[in-house]
C-alpha positions as CSV (number, residue, x, y, z in Angstrom):
1,M,9.9,11.6,10.5
2,S,9.8,8.5,12.2
3,S,7.0,5.9,11.7
4,V,6.2,6.4,15.5
5,T,5.8,10.2,14.9
6,A,3.6,9.7,11.7
7,R,1.4,7.1,13.2
8,R,0.7,9.3,16.1
9,A,-0.2,12.4,14.0
10,K,-2.5,9.9,12.0
11,A,-3.7,8.8,15.1
12,I,-4.7,12.7,16.2
13,S,-6.1,13.4,12.9
14,L,-8.4,10.1,13.2
15,I,-9.5,11.2,16.7
16,K,-10.1,15.0,15.9
17,A,-12.6,13.4,12.8
18,G,-14.2,11.5,15.5
19,L,-13.6,8.0,14.0
20,I,-12.2,6.6,17.2
21,H,-14.7,5.1,19.7
22,S,-12.1,2.3,21.1
23,Q,-8.6,1.2,21.0
24,S,-9.9,-1.5,18.4
25,D,-11.0,1.1,16.3
26,L,-7.7,3.0,16.4
27,V,-5.8,-0.1,15.3
28,K,-8.3,-0.8,12.4
29,Q,-8.1,2.9,11.2
30,L,-4.4,2.6,11.7
31,K,-4.0,-0.7,9.6
32,K,-6.3,1.1,6.8
33,A,-3.6,3.8,6.8
34,G,-0.8,1.7,6.3
35,F,0.3,1.4,10.0
36,A,0.4,-2.3,11.3
37,V,0.0,-1.7,15.1
38,T,-0.9,-4.1,18.2
39,Q,-3.7,-2.9,20.9
40,A,-1.1,-2.4,23.0
41,T,0.6,-0.1,20.8
42,A,-2.5,1.9,20.1
43,S,-2.8,1.9,23.9
44,R,0.5,3.8,24.3
45,D,-0.2,5.9,21.6
46,L,-3.5,7.2,22.8
47,E,-1.5,7.9,26.5
48,E,1.1,9.6,24.9
49,I,-0.9,12.1,22.7
50,G,-3.1,13.1,25.6
51,A,-6.3,11.3,24.0
52,V,-9.4,10.7,26.7
53,R,-12.6,8.9,26.5
54,G,-15.3,11.3,26.4
55,R,-19.0,11.6,24.8
56,S,-19.7,13.1,21.2
57,S,-22.7,15.6,20.8
58,S,-24.7,12.4,20.1
59,G,-23.8,10.6,23.2
60,E,-21.5,8.1,21.9
61,S,-18.2,7.1,23.8
62,V,-15.3,8.6,21.7
63,Y,-11.6,9.3,22.2
64,K,-10.9,13.0,22.4
65,I,-8.1,15.6,22.4
66,S,-9.1,18.8,23.9
67,N,-7.8,22.2,23.1
68,S,-5.9,22.3,26.8
69,D,-4.5,18.9,25.7
70,D,-2.9,20.8,22.3
71,E,-0.1,22.2,24.4
72,S,0.6,18.7,26.2
73,I,0.9,17.1,22.7
74,S,3.4,19.5,21.6
75,R,5.5,18.6,24.4
76,T,5.2,14.6,23.6
77,M,5.4,15.0,19.9
78,P,8.3,15.6,17.9
79,V,9.9,19.0,17.6
80,P,9.3,21.2,14.5
81,S,12.7,20.3,12.6
82,D,11.2,16.8,12.4
83,L,8.1,18.1,10.8
84,I,9.4,20.7,8.3
85,I,10.5,19.7,5.1
86,S,10.4,23.2,3.4
87,V,9.1,26.5,3.6
88,E,8.3,28.6,0.9
89,A,6.7,32.2,0.9
90,S,4.5,34.2,-1.1
91,G,3.1,37.9,-0.3
92,N,1.6,37.3,3.1
93,L,1.8,33.6,3.1
94,A,4.1,30.9,4.0
95,V,3.9,27.2,2.9
96,V,5.2,24.7,5.0
97,R,5.6,21.1,3.6
98,T,5.7,18.1,5.9
99,P,6.0,14.6,6.1
100,P,2.5,12.5,5.3
101,G,0.3,13.3,8.3
102,G,2.4,15.8,10.0
103,A,0.5,18.8,8.7
104,Q,-2.0,19.0,11.6
105,L,0.4,18.3,14.1
106,L,2.9,21.1,13.1
107,A,0.0,23.4,12.4
108,S,-1.0,22.9,16.1
109,S,2.6,23.5,17.4
110,L,2.9,26.7,15.3
111,D,-0.7,27.6,16.7
112,H,0.9,27.2,20.3
113,S,4.5,28.6,19.2
114,G,3.9,32.4,20.3
115,I,5.3,33.5,17.2
116,S,3.6,36.8,17.1
117,E,3.5,37.2,13.2
118,I,1.2,34.2,12.8
119,I,-2.2,35.0,12.4
120,G,-3.4,31.6,12.0
121,T,-2.9,28.4,10.1
122,I,-4.4,25.7,7.8
123,A,-3.4,22.3,7.8
124,G,-3.9,19.5,5.0
125,D,-2.3,16.1,5.2
126,D,1.4,17.4,4.5
127,T,1.0,21.2,3.8
128,V,0.6,24.0,6.3
129,L,-0.5,27.2,5.1
130,V,0.5,29.7,7.4
131,V,-0.9,33.4,7.2
132,S,1.3,36.6,8.2
133,R,-0.1,39.4,10.3
134,K,1.9,41.9,7.4
135,A,0.7,41.9,3.8
136,T,4.0,41.4,2.8
137,G,5.6,39.4,5.7
138,G,5.4,36.0,4.1
139,A,9.2,36.1,3.5
140,Q,9.9,37.0,7.1
141,L,7.5,34.6,8.1
142,A,9.4,32.0,6.4
143,K,12.6,32.8,7.9
144,E,10.7,32.7,11.3
145,L,9.6,29.3,10.7
146,L,12.8,28.0,9.5
147,A,14.4,29.3,12.8
148,Y,11.6,27.7,15.0
149,G,12.2,24.4,13.2
150,G,16.2,24.9,13.5
151,I,16.6,24.7,9.8
152,K,19.1,26.9,8.1
153,R,17.9,27.4,4.5
154,S,14.6,27.5,2.7
155,G,13.0,26.0,-0.5
156,R,11.6,22.5,-1.7
157,G,13.2,19.9,0.0
158,S,15.7,21.6,2.1
159,K,16.4,20.6,5.7
């Protein structure tokens, strides 16, 4: 995953956590996360990921990414092949490894993918847990995820 992709994935997670009140907040938080950015870069990133200014429940001005924007985010962000490092299956689960900071973006992409076998996803920083509808559907789901990402084989570190 490119540094731009990783940086934008981190920005999305910071925004969803309610930590970004201004462009300068984004610059500071990204620097803490190891991304050296200018305010102009932060501004472009906010536009590309579809972030908009809004009010928090306490009335503070914050950047937000609404659920309706998730689909536009998936159009402007990398294809799943950039985010899927490996897929492993167990029972009705598939565990997908991503580059650091890529899990939430991939989970959102999968949630909107239309893959009928997916009940839901849970994302950490670099791992997505994908739950299959069938009790023993993990292996089939893993194959579908690999196909979705355009990847030929599964297992740790494969791509």
